[in-house]
N, C-alpha and C positions, 0 to 999 in steps of 0.2 A: 588439430583442435575444433572437439566439437562440445557446445552449448544445446544442450537440452530442451527447451521450454524460452517462448519469447514474451513473458509475462515482464513483467520491471523490473525485476531481480535477473531473471535471465537476461534480458537487455542491460542490464546497469553491468553486471559481469562482463559480458561479452565488451562492453568500451573500454573497462579497465583494463582487461587481457590489452587488445588490438591498440591500444594509444599505450600500451609496454611493450610492443612489439610483435605479440603472436599471433598467427594468422588466427581469424575466428572465424567460421561459422556455423549459424544457430540454423537451429531444427527449430520448429514450431508448428503443432499441429493445428491451430489456427491464428489466421492476421493480426496483428499485435492489436490494432483497434478491438477484436472481439475476444482477447483475455480477461480473464477474474480483473487483471491489473486494472482494465479496462472501465468500469461498474466501480473501482472505488471512487467516496469521498475522497480519499486523497488531503486530508488534515496531517500535517505535521502529528504524529505523539504515537508514542510504544504501545497499541496498545493491544492487549489477546496473543500477546506475544514471550515466550521462556529459553530461554533465562532473563530476570529480570535483569542484575546484572551487566551480561553481556549484548540485550538490547539496546539499555541504557546508551552504555558507549558508542554502539552500534549507528545508536539515533543523534546521539552530539556530532560524529564526524557525519555525518549527508546533513546535518545541520547546516557546516560550515559552507557543502556546497551546495546544497539551496540559495543559502543569503548569498550567495558570487551570483546561482542564476536568472533569482530575483532582481537583478539587477535588467535581462530581457527577458520581462514577462510576456510579451506578445512572442517568442522567438520562442520562449522554452517550457512554458504555460506556468512557471514559476512567478506565486506573487506572496508579499507576508502582507501578512492580512491578520487586525485584533480582532479577538473577540476573550466570549470567554468558558470555559472550564466548568463547568458542575461540577459540586458535590466535591471539591479539592482543596487543600487548605496552600496558600501560597508555602512557606514553610517546609511540605514535602517537595512540594518541588523543587526548591532550591536546596533540598538536600543529594541533587540527581543534575540539577541541573545551574548551577549558581552561577552568576555572572554570565551564561550563555546564553541566555533571553533578551533580548535589546528591553522589554518590558517586564515587568514582573511585579505583580498588586495583585491585593484583595478587588475583586471585586463590587460598585456599589450597587445599594438596591435596588437602583436608575439601570445599568447595564444588566442585574440577572438579581429578580427579586424572586428566585423560591428557592433563598439560601445563601450556605459559603462556596464560592468561584473563586478559582483563579479568571485576571484578567491578563491576557498575555500577549505578543507580538509571531506568530508564529509561521512557518510554509503553508502554502494553500495553492495545494497544484491540480491547472485542465487536466485532467490527464488523456484527452480531445486532443490535446497539443500536446502532453511531454514525449507520451509513446512514443509519433511518428518521427519527433523530437530528436529521440535517443535513437530508435530505428535509422535515421539519415546520419546522426553523428557516430555508428557504427560503420555504417558503409565508407564516412569518410576516415575512414581512419583503416578501409581496406578490411574489413569482414563484410559478410554477407548473410543474408537473411534467403528460406529456404523453408514452404512449408507443405510439411508430410507428417505424419504417422508411425512413431517409434511401439513396435511392440514388445523390442528389446534394446536392451543399453549398447548389446555386442555387434549392433549394426554398424555402428557409431565408423564410418571407417578414418578416425584416426589415432593418433598417438595420445590423446590426453582426452577426455571425456566430462563434459559438466553437468552435472543432471539438475536441473533447476525447473525439473518437471512438476511443485507444487503440489498438490491435492491428487496429480495426477502418479504422485510415485505412489501410492496408496498399488494399485492394481501392477505398471512398470517393473518395484523394485516388494514389491510383495510385504511393503510397510502399512501394515496394520492401525499404528499409533498413529498417524495424518486423517484428519478426518474435517468433514466439512460443520463450517459454522454459516450458518446462511442466513443472508443480510438482501435486507430490502428496501430500496428509499424512490423516491417519487420525484419527478422534477417538474418543477411548477415555470410561471415565469416568474421575473424578479418585480416583486411589489416595491423594492427603494430601499433595501435588507445590503448595509455593507461591511455587516462585523459575523462572523460567523459563532458560530454557542452549540455544547453541546450539554445535555443535561439529563442526569439518571432519576427516575423516581424511585421513594423507597420501596415500590415492590420489581425492583431493576427493569422498567418500564424503559429506555431509551429512546430518546428524541436528540436532531440536531439539523441545526439550518447552517448550509453550506452556501456563499453569495459566490456561482461560478460568474465571467465572461455572459451576459447575456441570459442567464438562466440561476436559477437556487436549486440546490437537491434536500432534499429533506430527508433525515430517516431516523429513525434506523430500526434492522432487529438485529440480533443473533442467537438465531436457533436451531441451538447444537444437533447434529446428525442428521440435519436434514437436506436431501439433497433434490426438492423440487427448485428449479427452476424458473417453473412460471409464476410471475407476480398474481396474489393473493389479494383478491378484491379490500379483500377488508381488514387485512392487512396495513391496506394501500388507507385508506379510511382511518385509521387505526393513526395510522401516523402526520398524515395530514392535523388531526383534531389534536392530536400529542404538540407537534410544532403550534398549532395554531390558540394553544392557552398558554405557549409560550409568545407568539409575536402575532397578535391576533389578524395585525391587516396577512398575516399567510392565508387565513381562511377562504378570501375566496381569489384568489388568486389559481388563473391556468392551465390545469395540466397538461402538463407537452410528454413525460416520457415517464414507463415505472417499467426500475431494474432492480435485477437479480444477480449477485455474486456470492458465490461459495468461496469462504476466506481457509485457507487451508492449514489449520491448528494442527499442531503436535502437541504432548507433551515439553519438549525441546526445542529450539531450530536444529536440523542434522545438518553440520558444518564437519563436512571429517574427509580424508583421505582415505582410499580403498582401494583396491585391482582388482577390475573385468576380469571372469574366468582366463582368459589369454595374456596376464599378467597386464594386461595394458591401464596407463592411472586412472581410476575412477574420482573427479571428488564429487560427494553428493552436498545439496544445499537449497535446504528447502524447509517445509515444516513453518513459514511466516507470520502465519496466524493473520489478527490484522493488521498492521505493522509492514506488509512489505514495502508500501513504499517507503514511510517512514526510516528504513535500516537499510533501504538498497544500496548507500555509496558505501557505506561502512562494511556492510557484510561483502559486499564486493568484495573489495578490496582485500579482507580477507580467504574467504576464495580463490580468488588469483594470485594469493602467494602460495596458497596450497597446489594450487595447478602448475605453478612455476617452478616449481625446490626437488629438486633431483630425489 
């Protein structure tokens, strides 16, 4: 069995398959540390993904896994961190996550002064640790990872092929419905912030602050159909300005790095069985938008079931 794509969705799907006894190889164009997933802010939250009902179910299943992994943060990169989700009413979250989040209440004015917000405790994943950990978990389960460019899924020499190529599916399988939503963020020295915050202004401008070990991630943007991978200095300045308006101590933080990633957004996640031209089984599993990390385990289990069934 070959999984094409080495981002968080491909890696997690391969881990699930390998731990169920399947012989799995990953073919990935880039090392896992240079995939789109490596750029993710990686707060657990079903963002920019359809269909909503399925995404929430996948997210809640993934939450169970991340809560266990948070017991070993240094190894897995997963921590449970408190924070404020702005412009969100607790009742809206309770409608789909009631009883599933250890903390869920309205944020106080001190915690979030820009309006209504939910104060909750969510998994926050350090992708610099988590992606290599997933790769090692796959290797321990007997799987393998090979860096290679795939121009046609028929090249994969296995009876079952799982397509986890994200935005690459646009060209690889001619799916014009999967498109980029560009995200830019700024990595700074952490001035002492230990909670996360997400805010959306009335004009739609987004700001988030995610504390990771040794650094603070500031974001962000959501630019539809923009392919540019080079950081835009003006966008970076605007990100820092929006974040500093929420947490003033950010204004003087030393900038460590600029990052850009392209979210693979689709009208609906493509998760289905089909066939290659020669009759071999092909499972499509891509189009997770801004929620690949959030839904990874729940969605991977469904993909693995499709790949394993007769």
